[in-house]
C-alpha positions in Angstrom: 376.9 144.1 175.9 375.2 142.1 173.2 372.4 140.4 175.0 368.9 140.2 173.4 367.6 142.9 175.7 370.5 145.2 175.0 370.1 144.7 171.3 366.4 145.5 171.5 367.1 148.6 173.5 369.8 149.6 171.1 367.4 149.0 168.2 364.7 151.2 169.8 367.2 154.0 170.4 368.7 153.8 166.9 365.8 152.6 164.8 366.1 155.0 161.9 369.9 154.2 161.5 369.1 150.5 161.7 366.2 150.8 159.2 368.2 152.8 156.7 370.9 150.1 156.7 368.5 147.5 155.5 367.9 146.7 151.8 364.6 147.4 150.2 363.3 143.8 150.7 364.3 143.8 154.4 362.8 147.2 154.9 359.5 146.0 153.3 359.6 142.9 155.5 360.1 144.9 158.7 357.4 147.4 157.8 355.1 144.4 157.0 355.7 143.0 160.5 355.1 146.4 162.1 352.0 146.9 160.1 350.5 143.6 161.2 351.0 144.6 164.8 349.6 148.1 164.2 346.5 146.9 162.4 345.7 144.3 165.1 346.2 146.9 167.9 344.3 149.6 166.1 341.3 147.3 165.5 341.6 145.7 168.9 341.6 142.3 167.2 343.3 139.1 168.2 346.8 138.4 166.6 347.5 134.9 165.4 350.5 133.0 164.0 348.4 130.6 161.9 349.4 129.9 158.3 346.9 131.8 156.1 345.8 134.7 158.3 347.3 137.2 160.8 344.3 138.1 162.9 340.8 137.3 164.0 338.3 140.0 164.2 334.6 139.5 164.9 335.1 135.8 164.4 336.6 136.2 160.9 340.1 135.2 160.0 341.9 138.0 158.1 345.2 138.1 156.3 347.1 141.5 156.3 349.1 142.5 153.3 351.1 145.7 152.9 353.1 147.5 150.3 355.4 150.5 150.7 356.7 151.3 147.2 355.6 151.3 143.6 356.7 148.7 141.2 356.1 149.8 137.5 353.8 152.6 138.9 351.6 150.0 140.7 351.2 149.0 144.3 351.4 145.3 144.6 350.8 142.7 147.3 352.4 139.3 147.0 352.0 135.7 148.0 348.2 135.9 147.5 347.6 132.4 145.9 349.0 130.6 148.9 346.1 132.0 151.0 343.3 130.4 149.0 340.7 129.0 151.3 342.9 129.9 154.4 341.2 133.2 155.4 337.9 135.0 155.3 339.2 138.4 154.1 342.3 140.3 153.1 343.3 143.6 154.6 345.4 145.4 152.0 347.5 148.3 153.3 348.6 150.7 150.6 351.5 152.4 152.3 352.3 154.5 149.2 348.8 156.2 149.1 348.0 155.7 152.8 344.9 153.6 152.0 343.4 150.6 153.6 341.0 148.0 152.0 339.3 145.0 153.5 338.2 142.6 150.7 336.4 139.3 151.2 338.3 136.2 150.2 336.0 135.2 147.4 336.1 138.7 145.8 339.9 138.5 145.8 340.0 135.1 144.2 337.0 135.2 141.9 336.7 138.8 140.9 340.2 140.4 141.0 343.1 139.7 138.7 345.9 137.9 140.3 349.2 137.8 138.3 350.8 134.4 137.5 353.4 135.0 140.3 350.6 135.5 142.8 350.3 139.2 143.1 347.5 141.6 143.4 348.4 144.8 141.6 346.6 148.2 141.4 345.6 147.8 137.8 342.5 149.7 136.7 340.4 146.6 137.1 341.6 145.7 140.6 341.6 149.4 141.7 337.8 149.7 140.8 337.2 146.7 143.1 339.5 147.8 145.9 337.8 151.2 146.0 334.5 149.5 146.8 336.2 148.0 149.9 338.2 151.0 151.1 337.8 151.4 154.9 338.5 154.3 157.2 340.1 153.3 160.6 341.2 155.4 163.6 344.6 156.7 164.2 347.4 154.4 165.2 
């Protein structure tokens, strides 16, 4: 009745009800996990569970960050500073505007503005940089 397998099946059959019961933070966390899997599968890359990056693609270690709602009219991706020297690039998924950016590590840390609490926000300065690294991928 409540085995792992039965709960997974229940979740698949009732995903929208389940998702809507979650708080905003939990919804964002779940969407982040789903996004990591989708990006890896879409790019036919190798998923990892290493601290500092989520996938390996063409020999490069890449960290996937996603955001699904605006905060003070800005998209934001958190926990950036903890990734210093732990990945080759960041893949920023903007779920609000349906955009994807792939930005090299050094561009993130030495050209973009990172807030004191470790976030990249779509300020005018950062958006100008992100737009240089916008990528188009295939359908999921």
